[in-house]
MARVOSE-886395 format. One record per atom (N, C-alpha, C, O): residue number from 0; x negated, y, z negated; residue in one letter; atom name. Coordinates in nm, 3 decimals, decimal comma, always signed. Each point is the difference from the previous one (the first is absolute). Example, Ala and Ser with C-alpha at 12.3 -4.5 7.8 and 13.67 -1.06 7.14 Angstrom:
BEGIN
{0 {-1,319 -0,569 -0,780} "A" "N"}
{0 {+0,089 +0,119 +0,000} "A" "CA"}
{0 {-0,090 +0,120 +0,000} "A" "C"}
{0 {-0,104 -0,002 -0,066} "A" "O"}
{1 {+0,139 +0,107 +0,138} "S" "N"}
{1 {-0,082 +0,119 -0,006} "S" "CA"}
{1 {+0,077 +0,109 -0,073} "S" "C"}
{1 {-0,051 +0,111 -0,017} "S" "O"}
This chain:
BEGIN
{0 {+0,119 -1,894 -0,920} "X" "N"}
{0 {+0,003 -0,052 +0,151} "X" "CA"}
{0 {-0,063 -0,131 +0,002} "X" "C"}
{0 {-0,101 -0,013 -0,069} "X" "O"}
{1 {+0,137 -0,072 +0,127} "X" "N"}
{1 {-0,130 -0,156 +0,065} "X" "CA"}
{1 {-0,055 +0,048 +0,111} "X" "C"}
{1 {+0,060 +0,045 +0,098} "X" "O"}
{2 {-0,234 -0,059 -0,122} "X" "N"}
{2 {-0,071 +0,021 +0,110} "X" "CA"}
{2 {+0,028 -0,147 +0,099} "X" "C"}
{2 {+0,027 -0,117 -0,028} "X" "O"}
{3 {-0,051 +0,196 +0,159} "X" "N"}
{3 {-0,004 -0,111 +0,122} "X" "CA"}
{3 {-0,093 -0,103 +0,000} "X" "C"}
{3 {-0,114 +0,044 -0,009} "X" "O"}
{4 {+0,126 -0,233 +0,019} "X" "N"}
{4 {-0,130 -0,030 -0,044} "X" "CA"}
{4 {-0,055 -0,020 +0,163} "X" "C"}
{4 {+0,062 +0,039 +0,099} "X" "O"}
{5 {-0,149 -0,084 -0,099} "X" "N"}
{5 {-0,123 +0,000 +0,148} "X" "CA"}
{5 {+0,104 -0,068 +0,144} "X" "C"}
{5 {+0,005 +0,046 +0,114} "X" "O"}
{6 {+0,070 -0,171 -0,169} "X" "N"}
{6 {+0,080 -0,026 +0,120} "X" "CA"}
{6 {+0,114 +0,092 +0,019} "X" "C"}
{6 {+0,018 +0,035 +0,116} "X" "O"}
{7 {+0,059 +0,010 -0,201} "X" "N"}
{7 {+0,116 +0,074 -0,008} "X" "CA"}
{7 {-0,069 +0,176 +0,099} "X" "C"}
{7 {+0,067 +0,075 +0,071} "X" "O"}
{8 {-0,214 -0,062 -0,108} "X" "N"}
{8 {-0,021 +0,129 +0,064} "X" "CA"}
{8 {+0,003 -0,058 +0,181} "X" "C"}
{8 {+0,063 +0,044 +0,096} "X" "O"}
{9 {-0,162 -0,161 -0,107} "X" "N"}
{9 {-0,047 -0,063 +0,129} "X" "CA"}
{9 {+0,168 +0,023 +0,093} "X" "C"}
{9 {+0,002 +0,048 +0,113} "X" "O"}
{10 {+0,118 -0,087 -0,182} "X" "N"}
{10 {+0,127 +0,005 +0,075} "X" "CA"}
{10 {+0,018 +0,064 +0,073} "X" "C"}
{10 {+0,003 +0,005 +0,123} "X" "O"}
{11 {+0,020 +0,095 -0,268} "X" "N"}
{11 {+0,080 +0,118 +0,047} "X" "CA"}
{11 {-0,095 +0,109 +0,088} "X" "C"}
{11 {+0,058 +0,084 +0,069} "X" "O"}
{12 {-0,213 -0,087 -0,071} "X" "N"}
{12 {-0,047 +0,121 +0,089} "X" "CA"}
{12 {+0,036 -0,071 +0,192} "X" "C"}
{12 {+0,026 +0,067 +0,099} "X" "O"}
{13 {-0,039 -0,210 -0,109} "X" "N"}
{13 {+0,049 -0,002 +0,144} "X" "CA"}
{13 {+0,104 -0,011 +0,034} "X" "C"}
{13 {+0,036 -0,057 +0,103} "X" "O"}
{14 {+0,059 +0,130 -0,216} "X" "N"}
{14 {+0,109 +0,026 +0,068} "X" "CA"}
{14 {+0,056 +0,153 +0,067} "X" "C"}
{14 {+0,103 +0,026 +0,063} "X" "O"}
{15 {-0,243 +0,081 -0,113} "X" "N"}
{15 {-0,024 +0,133 +0,051} "X" "CA"}
{15 {-0,054 -0,038 +0,111} "X" "C"}
{15 {-0,047 -0,105 +0,042} "X" "O"}
{16 {+0,064 +0,216 +0,001} "X" "N"}
{16 {-0,085 +0,053 +0,146} "X" "CA"}
{16 {-0,145 +0,102 -0,049} "X" "C"}
{16 {-0,002 +0,104 -0,065} "X" "O"}
{17 {-0,103 -0,178 +0,123} "X" "N"}
{17 {-0,116 +0,093 -0,039} "X" "CA"}
{17 {-0,041 +0,071 -0,132} "X" "C"}
{17 {-0,062 +0,105 -0,016} "X" "O"}
{18 {+0,127 -0,214 -0,097} "X" "N"}
{18 {-0,023 +0,057 -0,114} "X" "CA"}
{18 {-0,125 -0,106 -0,068} "X" "C"}
{18 {+0,026 -0,120 -0,008} "X" "O"}
{19 {-0,120 +0,157 -0,026} "X" "N"}
{19 {-0,099 -0,083 -0,041} "X" "CA"}
{19 {-0,036 -0,016 -0,150} "X" "C"}
{19 {+0,040 +0,091 -0,073} "X" "O"}
{20 {-0,113 -0,199 +0,011} "X" "N"}
{20 {+0,012 -0,033 -0,162} "X" "CA"}
{20 {-0,143 +0,010 -0,020} "X" "C"}
{20 {-0,081 -0,090 +0,024} "X" "O"}
{21 {+0,044 +0,245 -0,086} "X" "N"}
{21 {-0,116 -0,013 -0,082} "X" "CA"}
{21 {-0,071 +0,025 -0,135} "X" "C"}
{21 {-0,047 +0,114 -0,007} "X" "O"}
{22 {+0,030 -0,179 -0,085} "X" "N"}
{22 {-0,016 +0,037 -0,147} "X" "CA"}
{22 {+0,100 +0,039 -0,019} "X" "C"}
{22 {+0,020 +0,121 +0,010} "X" "O"}
{23 {+0,075 -0,201 -0,043} "X" "N"}
{23 {+0,094 -0,029 -0,100} "X" "CA"}
{23 {+0,111 +0,132 +0,051} "X" "C"}
{23 {+0,088 +0,042 -0,076} "X" "O"}
{24 {-0,106 +0,004 +0,191} "X" "N"}
{24 {+0,057 +0,089 +0,095} "X" "CA"}
{24 {+0,072 -0,011 +0,137} "X" "C"}
{24 {-0,022 -0,113 +0,043} "X" "O"}
{25 {+0,113 +0,198 +0,060} "X" "N"}
{25 {+0,052 -0,040 +0,066} "X" "CA"}
{25 {-0,037 +0,141 +0,059} "X" "C"}
{25 {+0,000 +0,113 -0,049} "X" "O"}
{26 {-0,034 -0,169 +0,185} "X" "N"}
{26 {-0,008 +0,172 +0,079} "X" "CA"}
{26 {+0,051 +0,081 +0,091} "X" "C"}
{26 {+0,120 +0,025 -0,008} "X" "O"}
{27 {-0,188 +0,025 +0,098} "X" "N"}
{27 {+0,093 +0,005 +0,119} "X" "CA"}
{27 {-0,006 +0,163 +0,066} "X" "C"}
{27 {+0,057 +0,103 -0,036} "X" "O"}
{28 {-0,168 -0,136 +0,162} "X" "N"}
{28 {+0,024 +0,153 +0,057} "X" "CA"}
{28 {+0,081 -0,009 +0,104} "X" "C"}
{28 {+0,013 -0,094 +0,078} "X" "O"}
{29 {+0,053 +0,220 -0,083} "X" "N"}
{29 {+0,136 +0,074 +0,080} "X" "CA"}
{29 {-0,099 +0,128 +0,057} "X" "C"}
{29 {-0,068 +0,082 -0,062} "X" "O"}
{30 {+0,092 -0,106 +0,234} "X" "N"}
{30 {-0,095 +0,153 +0,059} "X" "CA"}
{30 {+0,135 +0,004 +0,043} "X" "C"}
{30 {+0,088 -0,085 -0,016} "X" "O"}
{31 {-0,080 +0,210 +0,080} "X" "N"}
{31 {+0,097 +0,134 +0,064} "X" "CA"}
{31 {-0,084 +0,049 +0,091} "X" "C"}
{31 {-0,123 +0,002 +0,001} "X" "O"}
{32 {+0,248 +0,058 +0,120} "X" "N"}
{32 {-0,025 +0,109 +0,063} "X" "CA"}
{32 {-0,113 +0,080 -0,021} "X" "C"}
{32 {-0,105 -0,001 +0,065} "X" "O"}
{33 {+0,136 +0,079 -0,170} "X" "N"}
{33 {-0,061 +0,100 -0,045} "X" "CA"}
{33 {+0,011 +0,015 -0,206} "X" "C"}
{33 {+0,055 -0,082 -0,074} "X" "O"}
{34 {-0,112 +0,186 +0,038} "X" "N"}
{34 {+0,014 +0,038 -0,146} "X" "CA"}
{34 {+0,164 -0,015 -0,024} "X" "C"}
{34 {+0,055 -0,096 -0,053} "X" "O"}
{35 {+0,017 +0,229 +0,112} "X" "N"}
{35 {+0,136 +0,041 -0,003} "X" "CA"}
{35 {+0,080 -0,135 -0,043} "X" "C"}
{35 {+0,084 -0,011 -0,090} "X" "O"}
{36 {-0,125 -0,076 +0,167} "X" "N"}
{36 {+0,092 -0,187 +0,035} "X" "CA"}
{36 {-0,057 -0,038 -0,139} "X" "C"}
{36 {+0,075 +0,003 -0,097} "X" "O"}
{37 {-0,203 -0,039 +0,085} "X" "N"}
{37 {-0,039 -0,015 -0,097} "X" "CA"}
{37 {+0,052 +0,027 -0,158} "X" "C"}
{37 {+0,042 -0,096 -0,065} "X" "O"}
{38 {-0,045 +0,215 +0,012} "X" "N"}
{38 {+0,101 +0,041 -0,106} "X" "CA"}
{38 {+0,127 -0,035 +0,011} "X" "C"}
{38 {+0,040 -0,064 -0,097} "X" "O"}
{39 {+0,050 +0,085 +0,193} "X" "N"}
{39 {+0,125 -0,037 -0,007} "X" "CA"}
{39 {-0,012 -0,110 -0,032} "X" "C"}
{39 {+0,025 -0,005 -0,121} "X" "O"}
{40 {-0,057 -0,120 +0,169} "X" "N"}
{40 {-0,035 -0,082 -0,001} "X" "CA"}
{40 {-0,011 -0,016 -0,203} "X" "C"}
{40 {+0,091 -0,062 -0,055} "X" "O"}
{41 {-0,171 +0,104 -0,007} "X" "N"}
{41 {-0,057 +0,033 -0,132} "X" "CA"}
{41 {+0,135 +0,033 -0,046} "X" "C"}
{41 {+0,045 -0,099 -0,059} "X" "O"}
{42 {+0,044 +0,202 +0,061} "X" "N"}
{42 {+0,077 +0,086 -0,048} "X" "CA"}
{42 {+0,128 -0,147 -0,105} "X" "C"}
{42 {+0,032 -0,038 -0,113} "X" "O"}
{43 {+0,000 +0,008 +0,315} "X" "N"}
{43 {+0,055 -0,097 +0,000} "X" "CA"}
{43 {+0,012 -0,096 -0,128} "X" "C"}
{43 {+0,086 +0,008 -0,088} "X" "O"}
{44 {-0,189 -0,098 +0,097} "X" "N"}
{44 {-0,057 -0,065 -0,095} "X" "CA"}
{44 {+0,004 +0,023 -0,104} "X" "C"}
{44 {+0,012 -0,086 -0,088} "X" "O"}
{45 {-0,018 +0,181 +0,071} "X" "N"}
{45 {-0,031 +0,116 -0,144} "X" "CA"}
{45 {+0,150 -0,030 -0,090} "X" "C"}
{45 {+0,015 -0,044 -0,114} "X" "O"}
{46 {+0,082 +0,087 +0,215} "X" "N"}
{46 {+0,134 -0,080 -0,001} "X" "CA"}
{46 {+0,043 -0,127 -0,094} "X" "C"}
{46 {+0,031 -0,002 -0,119} "X" "O"}
{47 {-0,039 -0,092 +0,203} "X" "N"}
{47 {+0,009 -0,149 +0,024} "X" "CA"}
{47 {-0,103 -0,011 -0,177} "X" "C"}
{47 {+0,054 -0,009 -0,110} "X" "O"}
{48 {-0,158 +0,011 +0,128} "X" "N"}
{48 {-0,088 -0,022 -0,127} "X" "CA"}
{48 {+0,054 +0,063 -0,101} "X" "C"}
{48 {+0,014 -0,083 -0,090} "X" "O"}
{49 {+0,032 +0,205 +0,051} "X" "N"}
{49 {+0,078 +0,026 -0,125} "X" "CA"}
{49 {+0,156 -0,051 -0,032} "X" "C"}
{49 {+0,057 +0,017 -0,108} "X" "O"}
{50 {-0,013 -0,069 +0,197} "X" "N"}
{50 {+0,147 -0,102 -0,005} "X" "CA"}
{50 {-0,002 -0,115 -0,027} "X" "C"}
{50 {+0,088 -0,057 -0,065} "X" "O"}
{51 {-0,241 -0,020 +0,134} "X" "N"}
{51 {-0,068 -0,088 -0,060} "X" "CA"}
{51 {-0,048 -0,018 -0,154} "X" "C"}
{51 {-0,009 -0,103 -0,066} "X" "O"}
{52 {-0,014 +0,216 +0,035} "X" "N"}
{52 {-0,071 +0,005 -0,153} "X" "CA"}
{52 {-0,167 -0,073 +0,053} "X" "C"}
{52 {-0,046 -0,076 -0,085} "X" "O"}
{53 {-0,017 +0,090 +0,178} "X" "N"}
{53 {-0,091 -0,098 +0,021} "X" "CA"}
{53 {-0,099 +0,101 +0,075} "X" "C"}
{53 {+0,045 +0,037 +0,108} "X" "O"}
{54 {-0,192 +0,026 -0,149} "X" "N"}
{54 {-0,035 +0,083 +0,081} "X" "CA"}
{54 {-0,156 -0,054 +0,108} "X" "C"}
{54 {-0,108 -0,011 -0,057} "X" "O"}
{55 {+0,115 -0,005 +0,147} "X" "N"}
{55 {-0,104 -0,052 +0,096} "X" "CA"}
{55 {-0,108 +0,116 -0,043} "X" "C"}
{55 {+0,049 +0,108 -0,035} "X" "O"}
{56 {-0,229 -0,126 +0,036} "X" "N"}
{56 {-0,084 +0,104 +0,036} "X" "CA"}
{56 {-0,003 -0,011 +0,143} "X" "C"}
{56 {-0,005 -0,102 +0,069} "X" "O"}
{57 {+0,008 +0,264 -0,022} "X" "N"}
{57 {-0,003 +0,029 +0,102} "X" "CA"}
{57 {-0,163 +0,083 +0,055} "X" "C"}
{57 {-0,052 +0,064 -0,090} "X" "O"}
{58 {-0,009 -0,064 +0,201} "X" "N"}
{58 {-0,078 +0,090 +0,051} "X" "CA"}
{58 {+0,043 +0,024 +0,116} "X" "C"}
{58 {+0,072 -0,076 +0,065} "X" "O"}
{59 {-0,117 +0,196 -0,025} "X" "N"}
{59 {+0,078 +0,062 +0,118} "X" "CA"}
{59 {-0,120 +0,060 +0,077} "X" "C"}
{59 {-0,067 +0,081 -0,065} "X" "O"}
{60 {+0,017 -0,115 +0,229} "X" "N"}
{60 {-0,142 +0,051 +0,035} "X" "CA"}
{60 {+0,067 +0,044 +0,185} "X" "C"}
{60 {+0,038 -0,064 +0,098} "X" "O"}
{61 {-0,058 +0,239 -0,147} "X" "N"}
{61 {+0,117 +0,017 +0,144} "X" "CA"}
{61 {+0,130 -0,066 +0,049} "X" "C"}
{61 {+0,108 +0,050 -0,035} "X" "O"}
{62 {-0,112 -0,179 +0,128} "X" "N"}
{62 {+0,129 -0,061 +0,052} "X" "CA"}
{62 {-0,007 -0,149 -0,018} "X" "C"}
{62 {+0,051 -0,085 +0,073} "X" "O"}
{63 {-0,143 +0,059 -0,215} "X" "N"}
{63 {-0,012 -0,102 -0,059} "X" "CA"}
{63 {+0,074 -0,070 -0,172} "X" "C"}
{63 {-0,095 +0,015 -0,077} "X" "O"}
{64 {+0,167 -0,053 +0,026} "X" "N"}
{64 {+0,051 -0,039 -0,104} "X" "CA"}
{64 {-0,058 -0,132 -0,001} "X" "C"}
{64 {+0,003 -0,080 +0,094} "X" "O"}
{65 {-0,068 +0,061 -0,232} "X" "N"}
{65 {-0,016 -0,121 -0,078} "X" "CA"}
{65 {+0,060 -0,009 -0,128} "X" "C"}
{65 {-0,004 +0,081 -0,093} "X" "O"}
{66 {+0,076 -0,222 +0,104} "X" "N"}
{66 {+0,049 +0,030 -0,091} "X" "CA"}
{66 {-0,041 -0,102 -0,102} "X" "C"}
{66 {-0,032 -0,085 +0,084} "X" "O"}
{67 {+0,002 +0,013 -0,223} "X" "N"}
{67 {-0,004 -0,097 -0,087} "X" "CA"}
{67 {+0,127 -0,005 -0,079} "X" "C"}
{67 {+0,063 +0,104 -0,014} "X" "O"}
{68 {-0,021 -0,213 -0,038} "X" "N"}
{68 {+0,110 -0,081 -0,063} "X" "CA"}
{68 {-0,117 -0,060 -0,119} "X" "C"}
{68 {-0,111 -0,052 +0,007} "X" "O"}
{69 {+0,181 +0,080 -0,090} "X" "N"}
{69 {-0,017 -0,124 -0,145} "X" "CA"}
{69 {+0,079 +0,056 -0,115} "X" "C"}
{69 {+0,012 +0,122 -0,018} "X" "O"}
{70 {+0,043 -0,217 -0,060} "X" "N"}
{70 {+0,038 +0,046 -0,140} "X" "CA"}
{70 {-0,064 +0,045 -0,065} "X" "C"}
{70 {-0,093 -0,075 -0,030} "X" "O"}
{71 {+0,089 +0,193 -0,028} "X" "N"}
{71 {-0,110 +0,102 -0,105} "X" "CA"}
{71 {+0,002 -0,071 -0,079} "X" "C"}
{71 {-0,101 -0,068 -0,018} "X" "O"}
{72 {+0,243 +0,047 -0,084} "X" "N"}
{72 {+0,034 -0,050 -0,112} "X" "CA"}
{72 {-0,069 -0,130 -0,045} "X" "C"}
{72 {-0,045 -0,023 -0,112} "X" "O"}
{73 {+0,045 -0,094 +0,266} "X" "N"}
{73 {-0,079 -0,092 -0,064} "X" "CA"}
{73 {-0,155 -0,061 +0,090} "X" "C"}
{73 {-0,048 -0,104 +0,044} "X" "O"}
{74 {+0,022 +0,228 -0,053} "X" "N"}
{74 {-0,097 -0,002 +0,103} "X" "CA"}
{74 {-0,048 -0,122 +0,129} "X" "C"}
{74 {-0,110 -0,052 +0,018} "X" "O"}
{75 {+0,229 +0,034 +0,053} "X" "N"}
{75 {-0,037 -0,100 +0,072} "X" "CA"}
{75 {+0,154 +0,010 +0,071} "X" "C"}
{75 {+0,090 +0,071 -0,044} "X" "O"}
{76 {-0,077 -0,178 +0,187} "X" "N"}
{76 {+0,114 +0,040 +0,078} "X" "CA"}
{76 {+0,144 -0,144 -0,074} "X" "C"}
{76 {-0,006 -0,117 -0,039} "X" "O"}
{77 {+0,105 +0,211 +0,054} "X" "N"}
{77 {+0,116 -0,041 -0,015} "X" "CA"}
{77 {+0,091 -0,018 +0,088} "X" "C"}
{77 {-0,047 +0,062 +0,095} "X" "O"}
{78 {+0,188 -0,123 -0,046} "X" "N"}
{78 {+0,110 +0,023 +0,056} "X" "CA"}
{78 {+0,045 +0,152 +0,050} "X" "C"}
{78 {+0,031 +0,030 +0,116} "X" "O"}
{79 {-0,034 +0,067 -0,243} "X" "N"}
{79 {-0,014 +0,166 +0,046} "X" "CA"}
{79 {-0,072 -0,022 +0,130} "X" "C"}
{79 {+0,059 -0,016 +0,107} "X" "O"}
{80 {-0,146 +0,016 -0,116} "X" "N"}
{80 {-0,115 +0,042 +0,136} "X" "CA"}
{80 {+0,014 -0,067 +0,083} "X" "C"}
{80 {-0,023 +0,065 +0,102} "X" "O"}
{81 {+0,056 -0,194 -0,070} "X" "N"}
{81 {+0,067 -0,036 +0,152} "X" "CA"}
{81 {+0,107 +0,049 +0,049} "X" "C"}
{81 {-0,001 +0,001 +0,123} "X" "O"}
{82 {+0,129 +0,056 -0,191} "X" "N"}
{82 {+0,054 +0,060 -0,029} "X" "CA"}
{82 {+0,005 +0,084 +0,065} "X" "C"}
{82 {+0,040 +0,004 +0,117} "X" "O"}
{83 {-0,093 +0,103 -0,204} "X" "N"}
{83 {-0,009 +0,109 +0,069} "X" "CA"}
{83 {-0,062 +0,000 +0,110} "X" "C"}
{83 {+0,039 +0,078 +0,086} "X" "O"}
{84 {-0,153 -0,167 -0,058} "X" "N"}
{84 {-0,060 +0,035 +0,125} "X" "CA"}
{84 {+0,096 -0,057 +0,128} "X" "C"}
{84 {-0,006 +0,021 +0,122} "X" "O"}
{85 {+0,065 -0,074 -0,179} "X" "N"}
{85 {+0,136 -0,087 +0,156} "X" "CA"}
{85 {+0,096 +0,153 +0,006} "X" "C"}
{85 {+0,049 +0,027 +0,109} "X" "O"}
{86 {-0,029 +0,051 -0,203} "X" "N"}
{86 {+0,083 +0,126 +0,010} "X" "CA"}
{86 {-0,054 +0,098 +0,084} "X" "C"}
{86 {+0,059 +0,050 +0,095} "X" "O"}
{87 {-0,227 -0,010 -0,148} "X" "N"}
{87 {-0,051 +0,094 +0,047} "X" "CA"}
{87 {-0,058 -0,078 +0,214} "X" "C"}
{87 {-0,043 +0,083 +0,080} "X" "O"}
{88 {+0,051 -0,179 -0,051} "X" "N"}
{88 {+0,029 -0,070 +0,138} "X" "CA"}
{88 {+0,102 +0,039 +0,068} "X" "C"}
{88 {-0,014 +0,042 +0,115} "X" "O"}
{89 {+0,147 -0,049 -0,181} "X" "N"}
{89 {+0,098 +0,035 +0,034} "X" "CA"}
{89 {+0,007 +0,172 +0,019} "X" "C"}
{89 {+0,051 +0,056 +0,097} "X" "O"}
{90 {-0,089 -0,014 -0,168} "X" "N"}
{90 {-0,034 +0,156 +0,034} "X" "CA"}
{90 {-0,039 +0,045 +0,141} "X" "C"}
{90 {+0,040 +0,095 +0,067} "X" "O"}
{91 {-0,145 -0,206 -0,037} "X" "N"}
{91 {-0,055 +0,044 +0,123} "X" "CA"}
{91 {+0,076 -0,005 +0,112} "X" "C"}
{91 {-0,047 +0,057 +0,099} "X" "O"}
{92 {+0,198 -0,134 -0,083} "X" "N"}
{92 {+0,067 -0,130 +0,115} "X" "CA"}
{92 {+0,069 +0,116 +0,017} "X" "C"}
{92 {+0,042 +0,020 +0,114} "X" "O"}
{93 {-0,010 +0,090 -0,230} "X" "N"}
{93 {+0,115 +0,134 +0,025} "X" "CA"}
{93 {-0,040 +0,071 +0,086} "X" "C"}
{93 {+0,064 +0,100 +0,033} "X" "O"}
């Protein structure tokens, strides 16, 4: 898997809503009305991640879900990360 260069990262991060680029990873914080809603989102996300064979780092604190995406195999950001981030954002619109 080819790593994205700086220009590709900057162009792709601009297309994503509220995702941040930091330390060769992309991050986003999702805030829900309560714990159950946050867990429901993570369950749906888990199915998507399995289907894509690309798994985010997930941190849950009550109603907040923090996601970190990076391509573990290559220790950086690839097209897979931006693709999954876009699909995760679409989950929120359902």
